[in-house]
C-alpha positions in Angstrom: -45.1 -3.2 -36.8 -41.5 -1.9 -36.8 -41.0 1.5 -34.7 -38.2 4.0 -35.7 -37.1 6.5 -32.8 -36.0 10.0 -34.4 -34.8 12.9 -32.0 -37.0 16.2 -32.1 -34.9 18.4 -30.1 -37.4 21.2 -28.2 -36.6 24.7 -27.4 -37.9 24.7 -24.0 -37.6 22.0 -21.5 -39.4 21.4 -18.2 -37.3 18.9 -16.5 -34.8 19.5 -13.5 -31.9 16.7 -12.6 -34.1 15.5 -9.7 -36.5 14.2 -12.2 -34.0 12.3 -14.3 -31.6 11.3 -11.5 -32.9 7.8 -10.1 -34.1 7.7 -6.6 -31.5 4.8 -5.7 -28.9 6.2 -7.7 -25.3 5.7 -6.1 -24.7 9.2 -6.2 -27.4 10.2 -4.5 -26.8 7.9 -1.5 -23.5 9.0 -1.1 -24.6 12.7 -0.9 -27.0 11.6 1.8 -24.6 10.3 4.0 -21.1 12.5 3.1 -21.1 16.0 5.0 -18.3 17.8 3.8 -19.5 21.5 4.8 -16.7 21.5 7.5 -14.1 21.9 4.1 -15.3 25.6 3.8 -13.7 26.5 7.3 -10.9 23.9 7.1 -9.6 25.9 4.0 -10.7 29.6 4.7 -6.6 29.9 5.5 -5.7 29.0 2.0 -7.3 31.9 0.6 -7.2 35.9 0.4 -9.8 38.5 0.2 -9.9 39.8 -3.3 -9.4 38.2 -6.8 -11.5 35.5 -8.3 -13.5 33.1 -6.8 -11.9 29.8 -6.7 -13.3 26.2 -7.5 -15.6 25.4 -4.5 -13.5 23.0 -2.0 -16.2 20.7 -1.7 -16.7 20.3 -5.7 -13.0 19.3 -5.5 -12.7 17.0 -3.0 -15.8 15.6 -4.6 -14.4 15.1 -8.0 -11.5 13.8 -6.4 -13.5 11.1 -4.7 -15.5 10.7 -8.1 -11.8 9.9 -9.6 -10.8 7.3 -7.3 -14.1 5.5 -7.0 -14.0 5.1 -10.9 -10.4 4.7 -10.8 -9.6 7.7 -13.2 -6.2 9.3 -12.7 -6.2 12.1 -15.2 -7.5 15.1 -14.2 -8.9 16.0 -18.1 -10.5 12.5 -18.5 -12.1 13.3 -14.6 -13.7 16.3 -15.9 -15.1 14.8 -19.1 -16.2 11.7 -17.3 -18.2 14.5 -14.4 -19.6 16.1 -17.5 -21.0 13.4 -18.9 -23.3 12.1 -15.9 -26.7 13.3 -14.7 -26.1 11.3 -11.3 -22.6 13.1 -10.7 -23.7 16.7 -11.8 -26.6 16.3 -9.1 -23.8 14.9 -6.6 -21.5 18.0 -7.6 -24.4 20.8 -7.6 -24.0 21.4 -11.3 -26.8 21.9 -13.2 -27.3 20.4 -17.2 -26.4 23.5 -18.8 -23.6 24.2 -16.3 -20.0 24.0 -17.6 -17.7 22.1 -14.5 -14.6 23.8 -13.6 -11.3 23.5 -15.8 -9.2 20.2 -15.2 -6.1 22.9 -14.1 -7.9 23.9 -11.3 -8.1 20.4 -9.6 -4.3 20.1 -9.7 -3.9 23.7 -8.7 -6.0 22.9 -5.7 -4.8 19.9 -4.9 -1.0 21.5 -4.7 -2.9 24.6 -2.5 -4.2 22.4 0.3 -2.1 20.9 3.2 -2.1 17.3 3.9 -4.2 18.2 7.1 -7.4 18.5 5.2 -6.9 15.4 3.4 -6.2 13.5 6.7 -9.7 15.0 8.1 -11.4 13.9 5.2 -9.7 10.4 5.9 -10.7 10.8 9.5 -14.5 11.7 9.1 -14.6 8.4 6.8 -12.9 6.5 9.7 -15.5 7.7 12.1 -18.2 6.7 10.3 -16.6 2.7 10.1 -15.8 3.1 13.8 -19.3 3.9 14.8 -21.0 1.0 12.7 -18.6 -1.6 14.4 -16.6 -2.1 11.5 -13.4 -1.6 13.6 -12.0 -4.0 16.3 -8.5 -2.3 16.9 -6.7 -5.4 18.5 -5.0 -6.9 15.2 -3.6 -4.7 12.9 -2.2 -5.9 9.5 1.0 -3.6 8.0 2.0 -3.6 4.3 4.0 -1.6 2.0 3.9 -1.3 -1.5 5.6 0.7 -4.4 3.8 3.5 -5.9 5.3 4.6 -9.4 6.0 8.2 -9.7 5.1 10.9 -12.1 8.7 11.0 -13.4 10.8 9.0 -15.8 14.1 7.6 -15.6 15.1 8.6 -19.3 15.3 12.1 -17.3 17.6 11.1 -14.9 20.4 13.6 -14.3 24.2 12.3 -12.9 25.3 13.6 -9.4 28.5 15.6 -9.4 31.6 14.2 -7.5 34.5 15.7 -5.9 37.6 16.2 -8.2 39.4 13.7 -6.1 37.7 11.0 -6.6 39.3 8.1 -9.0 38.2 9.2 -12.6 38.5 5.7 -14.2 36.4 4.1 -11.6 34.0 7.1 -12.3 33.7 6.7 -15.9 32.9 2.8 -15.5 30.2 3.8 -13.1 28.7 6.3 -15.3 25.6 4.6 -16.7 23.0 6.7 -18.5 25.4 9.9 -18.1 23.4 12.0 -20.4 19.4 12.3 -20.3 17.6 10.8 -23.0 14.6 13.5 -22.4 16.1 16.0 -20.2 14.2 18.2 -17.8 12.7 22.1 -18.6 13.3 22.5 -15.0 15.3 21.2 -12.5 13.6 21.1 -9.0 16.5 19.5 -7.0 18.1 21.1 -4.6 21.9 22.0 -4.6 22.8 19.2 -2.0 21.0 16.5 -4.0 22.7 17.2 -7.0 25.9 16.5 -5.2 27.0 12.6 -4.2 27.1 12.6 -0.5 30.5 12.4 1.5 34.2 13.6 1.1 36.6 12.5 -1.4 37.3 8.8 0.5 33.5 8.4 1.2 32.6 9.2 -2.6 35.4 6.5 -3.7 34.1 3.8 -1.0 30.5 4.1 -2.2 31.6 4.1 -5.9 33.7 0.7 -5.3 30.7 -0.8 -3.8 28.7 0.0 -6.7 31.2 -1.3 -9.1 31.3 -4.7 -7.1 27.7 -4.7 -7.2 27.1 -4.3 -10.8 30.0 -6.6 -12.1 28.4 -9.4 -9.6 24.8 -8.7 -11.3 26.2 -8.6 -14.8 26.8 -12.4 -14.6 23.0 -13.4 -14.0 21.0 -10.3 -15.1 18.1 -11.3 -17.0 17.8 -8.8 -20.1 14.3 -7.1 -19.5 12.1 -4.5 -21.3 14.4 -1.4 -20.3 16.8 -3.0 -18.6 19.8 -1.2 -20.3 18.6 2.0 -19.3 18.2 0.7 -15.8 20.4 -1.8 -14.7 23.1 0.9 -13.8 21.0 3.2 -12.0 21.5 4.1 -8.0 20.1 6.7 -5.7 23.7 7.1 -4.7 24.7 8.2 -8.3 21.6 9.6 -9.9 18.6 11.9 -8.9 15.3 12.9 -11.0 15.2 16.5 -11.7 11.5 16.0 -12.3 10.3 14.8 -8.9 13.5 15.4 -6.6 11.6 13.3 -3.8 10.9 10.1 -5.8 13.7 7.6 -5.7 15.1 4.7 -7.4 14.1 1.3 -6.5 13.5 -2.0 -8.0 11.3 -4.8 -7.9 11.9 -8.6 -8.5 11.8 -9.6 -12.3 11.4 -5.6 -13.3 13.5 -2.7 -14.3 14.6 -0.1 -12.0 11.8 3.1 -11.4 11.2 6.1 -9.8 8.6 5.1 -7.2 7.2 6.1 -3.7 6.9 3.8 -1.1 3.0 3.8 0.6 2.3 1.8 3.9 -1.1 1.0 5.1 -2.5 -0.6 8.3 -5.8 -2.8 8.0 -7.9 -3.8 10.5 -8.8 -7.8 10.3 -12.2 -7.4 11.3 -13.7 -5.9 8.3 -10.5 -4.9 6.3 -10.9 -1.3 7.2 -7.7 0.9 6.5 -6.9 2.2 9.9 -3.7 3.9 8.6 -2.0 5.2 5.2 1.3 7.2 4.6 3.8 7.6 2.2 7.5 7.8 2.3 10.5 7.6 0.3 11.4 4.6 -1.7 15.1 4.6 -0.7 15.2 2.5 2.8 13.9 -0.6 4.0 10.1 -1.1 5.1 11.5 -1.5 8.8 12.5 2.2 9.1 9.1 3.2 9.1 7.6 0.9 11.5 7.2 2.8 14.4 6.0 5.9 12.7 3.5 3.9 11.4 2.9 2.6 14.9 2.4 5.5 16.7 0.1 7.5 14.4 -2.0 4.4 14.5 -2.2 4.0 18.1 -2.7 7.5 18.2 -5.5 7.5 16.1 -7.6 4.3 17.7 -6.7 5.9 21.1 -9.1 8.5 20.2 -11.7 5.9 20.2 -10.8 3.6 23.3 -9.3 1.0 20.9 -6.0 -0.9 21.8 -3.6 -2.6 19.6 -2.5 -6.4 20.7 -1.0 -7.8 17.9 0.6 -6.6 14.9 1.0 -8.5 11.7 3.7 -7.7 8.9 6.0 -9.8 6.8 9.9 -9.9 7.1 10.8 -6.7 5.5 9.5 -5.4 9.1 12.1 -7.4 10.8 14.4 -5.1 13.2 15.6 -5.6 16.4 14.6 -2.1 17.3 10.9 -2.5 16.0 10.6 -5.9 18.2 11.8 -3.5 21.3 9.2 -0.6 20.9 6.3 -3.1 20.1 7.1 -5.0 23.2 7.0 -1.9 25.1 3.9 -1.0 23.9 2.5 -3.8 24.7 2.1 -5.1 21.5 3.1 -8.7 20.2 4.4 -8.3 16.9 4.1 -11.5 14.5 6.8 -9.9 12.0 9.2 -13.5 10.6 12.8 -12.9 11.6 15.0 -12.6 8.7 17.6 -15.1 8.4 21.1 -14.1 9.7 19.4 -11.3 12.2 20.8 -13.8 15.0 24.5 -13.4 14.9 26.6 -15.7 16.8 28.8 -18.9 16.5 27.7 -22.5 16.8 28.8 -24.4 19.8 29.2 -21.2 21.8 27.7 -20.4 25.0 26.4 -16.7 25.6 26.5 -16.6 29.5 24.1 -13.5 29.9 25.0 -12.7 33.7 28.6 -12.2 33.0 28.1 -10.9 29.7 30.7 -13.1 27.7 30.9 -16.4 25.7 32.1 -19.4 26.3 33.8 -21.7 23.5 34.0 -25.7 23.2 37.4 -25.9 24.9 35.9 -24.2 27.9 37.8 -20.8 26.8 36.5 -17.0 27.7 35.6 -14.7 24.8 35.0 -11.1 26.5 34.3 -8.0 25.4 34.5 -4.5 26.2 31.2 -3.6 26.7 30.4 -0.9 24.4 27.7 -1.0 21.2 29.6 -0.5 17.8 28.4 -0.5 14.1 28.3 -4.0 12.5 29.1 -2.2 9.1 25.7 -2.6 8.1 24.0 0.1 10.6 23.3 -2.4 13.1 24.2 -1.9 16.5 25.9 -4.9 18.0 28.4 -6.3 21.1 31.4 -8.0 20.1 33.5 -10.5 22.0 37.3 -11.8 21.7 39.2 -14.5 22.8 42.6 -14.4 24.2 45.3 -15.0 21.5 47.4 -17.4 23.8 44.2 -19.3 24.4 43.7 -19.9 20.9 47.6 -20.6 19.8 47.4 -24.1 20.8 43.9 -25.1 20.9 43.2 -28.6 19.9 40.2 -27.4 17.8 41.4 -24.4 16.1 41.4 -25.6 12.4 38.0 -26.1 12.9 37.2 -23.0 14.6 39.0 -20.1 12.7 41.3 -19.6 9.9 44.9 -20.0 9.6 45.3 -16.4 9.4 43.5 -15.5 12.2 45.1 -15.1 15.8 41.6 -14.7 17.9 38.1 -15.7 17.8 35.3 -12.8 17.1 31.7 -13.2 18.4 29.2 -10.6 18.0 25.5 -10.5 18.5 22.9 -7.8 18.5 22.0 -5.7 21.2 18.1 -7.0 20.4 19.2 -10.3 21.4 16.4 -10.8 23.8 14.3 -9.7 21.7 15.4 -11.6 18.4 15.3 -15.0 20.0 11.4 -14.1 21.3 10.9 -13.1 18.1 12.1 -16.5 16.6 10.8 -18.6 18.9 7.0 -17.0 18.2 7.6 -17.7 14.8 7.5 -21.4 15.6 4.3 -21.3 17.3 0.7 -22.3 15.5 -0.7 -19.0 16.6 2.0 -17.4 14.4 0.9 -19.2 11.0 -2.4 -18.5 11.6 -1.8 -15.2 12.0 0.6 -15.1 8.9 -2.3 -16.2 6.9 -4.6 -13.7 8.2 -2.0 -10.7 7.3 -1.7 -12.2 3.6 -5.6 -12.3 3.3 -6.1 -9.1 4.9 -3.6 -6.6 3.6 -2.4 -7.8 0.1 -5.7 -7.6 -1.2 -6.7 -4.1 0.1 -3.6 -3.3 -1.7 -4.6 -5.1 -4.7 -7.8 -3.1 -5.0 -5.6 0.2 -4.2 -3.6 -0.2 -6.8 -5.5 -1.7 -9.6 -9.5 -0.2 -8.9 -8.7 2.9 -6.9 -6.0 5.0 -9.2 -2.6 4.0 -7.5 -1.2 2.4 -10.0 0.5 5.9 -11.4 0.4 9.1 -9.3 -0.5 12.0 -11.0 1.4 14.7 -9.3 5.0 15.2 -8.0 6.4 15.6 -4.3 6.1 13.4 -1.3 3.3 15.8 0.2 1.3 14.9 -3.1 1.9 11.2 -2.9 0.5 11.4 0.6 -2.3 12.9 -0.3 -3.6 11.0 -2.8 -3.0 7.3 -0.9 -5.0 9.5 2.0 -7.9 10.0 -0.6 -7.5 6.4 -2.1 -7.8 4.9 1.3 -10.9 7.2 2.2 -12.7 5.9 -0.9 -11.8 2.5 -0.5 -13.1 2.9 3.3 -16.0 4.6 2.3 -17.1 2.0 -0.2 -16.8 -0.7 2.3 -19.0 1.3 4.6 -21.6 2.1 1.8 -21.7 -1.8 1.4 -21.8 -2.7 5.4 -24.4 -0.4 5.5 -26.6 -0.9 2.9 -30.3 -2.7 3.6 -29.7 -6.3 3.9 -32.5 -8.6 3.0 -32.7 -11.7 4.9 -31.7 -14.8 2.8 -34.1 -17.1 4.7 -37.2 -14.8 3.8 -36.2 -14.9 0.1 -35.7 -18.5 0.2 -38.9 -19.4 1.5 -40.2 -16.9 -0.6 -39.3 -18.8 -3.8 -40.5 -22.0 -2.3 -43.8 -21.1 -1.7 -43.5 -19.5 -5.3 -42.5 -22.4 -6.9 -45.0 -24.6 -5.0 -48.1 -22.3 -6.4 -46.4 -22.5 -9.7 -46.2 -26.3 -9.6 -49.8 -26.8 -8.7 -51.1 -24.4 -11.3 -49.2 -26.1 -14.0 -50.3 -29.7 -12.5 -54.1 -28.4 -12.8 -53.8 -26.7 -16.3 -52.3 -29.9 -17.6 -55.2 -32.1 -15.7 -57.6 -29.4 -17.6 -56.1 -29.9 -20.9 -55.5 -33.8 -21.2 -59.2 -34.4 -19.6 -61.3 -34.6 -22.7 -58.7 -36.8 -24.4 -58.4 -39.3 -21.3 -62.4 -39.5 -21.6 -62.1 -40.1 -25.2 -59.6 -43.1 -24.8 -61.5 -44.7 -21.9 -64.4 -45.0 -24.6 -62.7 -46.5 -27.3 -61.5 -49.0 -25.0 -64.9 -49.5 -23.8 -66.6 -50.1 -27.2 -63.7 -51.6 -29.2 -63.3 -55.4 -28.8 -60.0 -56.4 -27.2 -57.3 -57.6 -29.4 -54.5 -60.3 -28.6 
């Protein structure tokens, strides 16, 4: 008979959350292994002694963890999700009939607490990974990714320039002169609203931008939003909504406002060992030393020492190679093309610090370190005008207008050559594959499944807090999976085999039992019936 369920609400219920939530619930286990009571002491300094009570700091951080576990970036959606789950209510300590905190208290608390509180949470989870033997420490993989800022490029404002700057050039550079959606409040300071440098410096920067834009115009692929983004630059525009966000571009995508997130991952079990956010207006190599210092400090607390650092070519620089070698860390970082300056056929005499050309003439330098025009410290060497004037190979060496030959190399020439030689080894190729299989999947998980696709707060400090929370959740999920009770696979296979044999014997016996009368009848008929050919 078909059943039909009907709901008849009662006036009173004698049941609790403890009875409703299953014993093996995920948040029950999380509650048993994660002790956040230290937050009360850590956040005491952020509150006064009068006024209304705030949201419980433990509840706030638990709700943040739930958001990143379930890839929820909206505070409104997070409160709705938590209110709808009995297991989460038990985890937060809210009964069935208790209203959860208002969503605005989550954003206000995120702004209130300093970065050090979020770092302590990351350290607590990281310590659990250390104690479980998940971190080897000797090999670290480093990589960065753009984190989309909580600001639109349609609100960008153009920077003010000095009156002496060429008006014609300035009018040509000005793209997106008026914001499509003006910001209600301009949060940028006075310095950021003006272009850097004096009149001459500003003119030089604008001419460089004009040259770059003309070059891009020839082979620029039209993309959605490209008309609003291809003439944007941090030199000419700023965000009044989020002044710390910077204009950056990814290959094949229009320019957007981003932060630059950097993580270090241990290659043993893919545990995140360091997470920091930076502004997105510089190269990754600029931040490597800062990341390495923080990483070494953290690992040394547990008696671990970094031996190898794996990164892509974006982290390549002579200064980074020198620093890592001084720290007894072997850098497996590809050398970018053109990093080793010099001329083919010129021999460098390191003892005398000069070059010898193909005509056995000397190119000497002043010994001073100068800038090569791109921010790289180099040494320059010049030949004598008399040596080049009647040189038989002059035409193949210098141009007709040049009077002398110039050769330059980086002051980190020795470190760069060692890095180039290291990249030719088989071990370097193994390390490259290990890096791509370690840190890149971690970034994919953070961005696509742990709430890092777009930030929901503004400012570099907020970006760092959110990256630390996402990294803490990633490590926590790794640790819970690593420490979960494991059933022996061999035992399971043996039990399955034995159960299969038992089933086969039972099946055979039943078939014999069913067919036995039929078999006897067949034998009787064969005995009494005459044989026919």
